[in-house]
C-alpha positions as a printed NumPy array, in Angstrom:
array([[ 81.202,   5.827,  79.059],
       [ 81.725,   2.372,  78.442],
       [ 85.529,   1.895,  77.362],
       [ 84.964,   2.197,  73.056],
       [ 82.773,   4.674,  74.189],
       [ 85.948,   7.119,  75.58 ],
       [ 88.477,   6.113,  72.883],
       [ 85.888,   7.16 ,  69.578],
       [ 85.412,  10.087,  72.675],
       [ 89.951,  10.456,  72.852],
       [ 89.579,   9.747,  68.922],
       [ 86.966,  13.048,  68.228],
       [ 88.657,  14.971,  70.243],
       [ 92.439,  14.087,  68.444],
       [ 90.629,  14.715,  64.816],
       [ 88.76 ,  18.081,  66.187],
       [ 92.491,  19.376,  66.803],
       [ 94.541,  18.161,  64.313],
       [ 92.166,  20.253,  62.493],
       [ 92.604,  23.567,  64.317],
       [ 96.027,  23.302,  64.419],
       [ 96.255,  22.906,  60.021],
       [ 93.828,  25.605,  59.977],
       [ 95.521,  29.284,  60.23 ],
       [ 91.877,  31.142,  60.412],
       [ 90.064,  29.213,  63.603],
       [ 86.286,  31.106,  64.222],
       [ 83.601,  29.551,  67.251],
       [ 80.287,  29.908,  67.37 ],
       [ 78.52 ,  29.526,  69.964],
       [ 75.169,  29.727,  71.316],
       [ 73.188,  28.969,  74.542],
       [ 74.621,  25.085,  75.941],
       [ 77.808,  26.618,  75.82 ],
       [ 76.21 ,  28.543,  79.4  ],
       [ 74.678,  25.632,  80.817],
       [ 77.233,  24.601,  83.032],
       [ 76.787,  28.141,  84.436],
       [ 73.697,  27.682,  85.584],
       [ 71.588,  28.855,  82.205],
       [ 69.503,  26.755,  80.917],
       [ 69.489,  26.309,  77.026],
       [ 66.531,  27.562,  75.086],
       [ 66.114,  23.749,  72.784],
       [ 66.853,  20.718,  75.049],
       [ 64.235,  18.435,  75.782],
       [ 62.456,  18.696,  79.21 ],
       [ 65.665,  21.746,  80.481],
       [ 65.324,  24.091,  77.236],
       [ 63.351,  27.429,  78.569],
       [ 61.146,  28.182,  75.411],
       [ 59.838,  24.392,  76.266],
       [ 58.316,  26.727,  80.111],
       [ 58.652,  29.841,  78.5  ],
       [ 57.473,  31.177,  75.139],
       [ 59.742,  33.692,  74.436],
       [ 57.608,  35.168,  71.605],
       [ 54.705,  36.495,  74.052],
       [ 57.078,  39.142,  76.09 ],
       [ 60.382,  39.185,  75.258],
       [ 60.156,  40.97 ,  71.596],
       [ 60.388,  44.325,  70.528],
       [ 56.622,  44.662,  69.342],
       [ 55.902,  44.118,  73.567],
       [ 58.384,  46.516,  74.814],
       [ 57.165,  49.093,  72.302],
       [ 54.223,  48.616,  72.262],
       [ 53.396,  47.46 ,  76.173],
       [ 56.115,  48.611,  78.02 ],
       [ 55.   ,  47.933,  81.478],
       [ 54.445,  44.095,  80.788],
       [ 57.458,  43.153,  79.079],
       [ 59.585,  44.775,  82.084],
       [ 57.353,  42.764,  84.418],
       [ 56.902,  39.946,  83.037],
       [ 59.392,  39.403,  79.856],
       [ 62.439,  41.274,  81.876],
       [ 63.153,  38.536,  84.072],
       [ 64.764,  36.666,  82.193],
       [ 67.253,  38.514,  81.355],
       [ 67.688,  40.228,  85.334],
       [ 69.025,  36.075,  86.266],
       [ 71.665,  36.144,  83.582],
       [ 73.731,  39.158,  85.801],
       [ 74.79 ,  36.742,  88.464],
       [ 75.972,  34.29 ,  86.033],
       [ 80.23 ,  32.901,  86.463],
       [ 82.366,  31.758,  83.234],
       [ 82.606,  27.801,  83.237],
       [ 85.517,  26.085,  81.796],
       [ 84.55 ,  25.966,  78.229],
       [ 84.543,  29.852,  78.63 ],
       [ 88.075,  30.112,  79.285],
       [ 88.625,  27.365,  77.617],
       [ 87.788,  29.446,  73.722],
       [ 89.407,  32.513,  75.568],
       [ 92.941,  30.217,  76.088],
       [ 92.753,  28.834,  73.547],
       [ 92.381,  32.822,  71.257],
       [ 95.088,  33.757,  73.952],
       [ 97.735,  30.99 ,  72.691],
       [ 96.928,  31.926,  68.517],
       [ 93.927,  29.401,  67.901],
       [ 91.489,  30.882,  67.478],
       [ 90.921,  34.107,  65.831],
       [ 87.8  ,  35.615,  67.185],
       [ 84.48 ,  34.553,  68.561],
       [ 80.585,  34.356,  67.991],
       [ 78.296,  34.238,  70.176],
       [ 74.77 ,  34.151,  70.319],
       [ 74.808,  34.526,  74.032],
       [ 74.041,  37.476,  75.781],
       [ 74.902,  36.879,  79.253],
       [ 78.497,  38.225,  78.118],
       [ 80.716,  35.019,  79.752],
       [ 83.257,  35.074,  76.762],
       [ 83.898,  38.379,  78.254],
       [ 84.418,  37.832,  81.751],
       [ 86.163,  34.897,  80.356],
       [ 88.791,  36.787,  79.449],
       [ 88.65 ,  36.398,  75.212],
       [ 88.667,  39.642,  72.824],
       [ 88.11 ,  39.461,  69.632],
       [ 83.932,  38.94 ,  70.538],
       [ 81.24 ,  39.553,  68.344],
       [ 78.161,  39.358,  70.411],
       [ 75.325,  39.906,  67.733],
       [ 72.523,  38.923,  69.559],
       [ 73.424,  42.118,  72.28 ],
       [ 74.945,  41.659,  75.824],
       [ 73.077,  42.994,  79.181],
       [ 75.924,  45.59 ,  79.928],
       [ 74.395,  48.832,  78.899],
       [ 70.93 ,  50.054,  77.618],
       [ 69.517,  52.566,  75.774],
       [ 67.227,  55.49 ,  75.627],
       [ 64.896,  55.094,  73.333],
       [ 64.117,  58.422,  72.578],
       [ 67.545,  60.193,  72.541],
       [ 70.385,  57.629,  72.386],
       [ 72.311,  57.639,  75.857],
       [ 73.453,  55.923,  76.952],
       [ 73.731,  54.112,  80.709],
       [ 74.692,  51.087,  82.483],
       [ 72.836,  47.497,  83.341],
       [ 73.116,  48.311,  87.034],
       [ 70.597,  52.362,  86.011],
       [ 68.568,  50.149,  84.619],
       [ 68.517,  47.455,  87.427],
       [ 68.535,  50.339,  89.942],
       [ 65.651,  51.59 ,  88.313],
       [ 63.552,  49.2  ,  88.   ],
       [ 64.101,  48.355,  91.716],
       [ 62.348,  51.594,  92.886],
       [ 59.216,  50.842,  90.674],
       [ 60.541,  53.1  ,  87.789],
       [ 58.223,  50.777,  84.757],
       [ 59.336,  51.272,  82.684],
       [ 62.456,  53.049,  83.087],
       [ 62.542,  56.216,  81.52 ],
       [ 65.677,  57.951,  80.534],
       [ 66.659,  62.344,  81.699],
       [ 64.726,  63.104,  78.867],
       [ 61.773,  61.324,  79.638],
       [ 62.258,  57.858,  77.024],
       [ 61.777,  54.768,  77.595],
       [ 64.949,  53.042,  78.605],
       [ 65.777,  49.296,  76.671],
       [ 68.558,  46.373,  77.269],
       [ 70.926,  46.472,  74.782],
       [ 70.083,  43.093,  73.199],
       [ 68.514,  41.59 ,  69.842],
       [ 65.057,  41.143,  71.254],
       [ 62.294,  39.385,  68.173],
       [ 61.288,  41.701,  66.014],
       [ 64.361,  43.594,  66.526],
       [ 67.169,  43.856,  63.248],
       [ 70.103,  42.284,  63.357],
       [ 73.292,  44.035,  65.601],
       [ 75.917,  46.2  ,  63.745],
       [ 78.502,  43.669,  65.362],
       [ 76.937,  40.026,  63.405],
       [ 77.621,  42.541,  59.807],
       [ 81.259,  43.001,  60.917],
       [ 81.531,  38.928,  62.482],
       [ 79.879,  38.156,  58.952],
       [ 82.891,  40.492,  56.957],
       [ 85.357,  38.899,  59.205],
       [ 84.676,  34.962,  58.186],
       [ 84.383,  36.336,  54.053],
       [ 87.615,  37.79 ,  54.671],
       [ 89.034,  33.989,  55.563],
       [ 87.839,  30.944,  57.438],
       [ 89.634,  27.892,  57.256],
       [ 87.685,  26.363,  60.408],
       [ 84.395,  27.09 ,  62.208],
       [ 84.069,  25.111,  65.238],
       [ 79.876,  25.424,  66.595],
       [ 80.225,  24.887,  70.294],
       [ 76.887,  24.64 ,  72.317],
       [ 74.479,  25.785,  69.649],
       [ 71.543,  24.121,  67.644],
       [ 72.687,  26.43 ,  64.486],
       [ 68.617,  27.128,  63.387],
       [ 67.959,  30.649,  64.117],
       [ 68.871,  33.063,  61.558],
       [ 70.831,  34.679,  60.408],
       [ 73.584,  33.294,  62.334],
       [ 72.963,  30.111,  60.885],
       [ 73.87 ,  31.179,  58.08 ],
       [ 77.306,  31.552,  59.103],
       [ 79.028,  28.442,  58.575],
       [ 78.528,  28.62 ,  55.163],
       [ 81.467,  31.179,  55.561],
       [ 83.907,  28.422,  56.816],
       [ 85.555,  25.97 ,  54.732],
       [ 85.098,  23.428,  57.084],
       [ 82.881,  23.162,  60.289],
       [ 82.881,  21.124,  62.795],
       [ 79.842,  20.61 ,  65.594],
       [ 79.953,  20.495,  69.483],
       [ 76.456,  20.05 ,  70.68 ],
       [ 74.04 ,  18.024,  72.791],
       [ 71.616,  17.304,  70.023],
       [ 71.501,  16.73 ,  66.778],
       [ 71.603,  19.574,  64.363],
       [ 70.433,  20.741,  60.644],
       [ 74.776,  20.918,  59.695],
       [ 75.601,  17.365,  60.931],
       [ 76.138,  15.419,  57.834],
       [ 78.26 ,  18.751,  56.21 ],
       [ 80.864,  18.467,  59.636],
       [ 84.44 ,  17.637,  59.276],
       [ 83.486,  15.898,  62.3  ],
       [ 81.073,  16.131,  64.822],
       [ 80.772,  15.092,  68.712],
       [ 77.767,  14.92 ,  70.671],
       [ 79.224,  16.392,  74.207],
       [ 79.174,  18.471,  76.985],
       [ 80.669,  22.181,  75.478],
       [ 82.451,  22.447,  78.873],
       [ 84.382,  18.979,  79.005],
       [ 84.848,  18.348,  75.066],
       [ 86.131,  22.643,  74.594],
       [ 88.63 ,  21.847,  78.036],
       [ 89.387,  18.37 ,  76.177],
       [ 90.221,  20.422,  73.444],
       [ 92.386,  22.735,  74.862],
       [ 94.478,  20.445,  76.589],
       [ 95.663,  18.366,  73.828],
       [ 96.399,  21.386,  71.996],
       [ 99.008,  23.006,  74.246],
       [100.568,  19.967,  74.068]])
């Protein structure tokens, strides 16, 4: 980064910090870009995005889960299993600290990796579900995600409940209805959102991509352009961990 670029970046950090300080109801909306520094590839970045390598609509869908569960668990489940060992990065911790200090009213995430929870965020809506639990598709009984992994390791494919119906991870698959947490997040935003910080999200997957319209002002932190860039009060095209960490530093000064 040249000296001019560093100055421009610093100016944008200060601009974002001022927006946060002058707002009373600030919410964050995060996507896959927030977890790349935890070793989890995002979906759309050129050359590295998961969707360039694996078509998620082929095996990781509700239709495949119910019509061909063996294929779902043998071919579509690996991407979920690989998220379990990931650890939070500085961006996750910065958002948790911003909430603790009173700068952030809540956090909405499209990610299912649970890293915001691990980092200490408290008021959080995981609108695409999470990988802490699994549920029976028959009786609705709840299991830990580890129970699901244990059954798969024992070659029980698909994994089954004691009632003998199939288990599924508590995530929103393609073809599923949105989780209740999405509607709870929407309600919270409708009650008032002065500023939304959209970090690491392409803002192209609906209905979540419509949430920024419920905020009075929008700030975007994302390496790639988004459809909302022209509407945003500030756009910072940098790594989310770097930006959120620098933002926290300024807010604490």
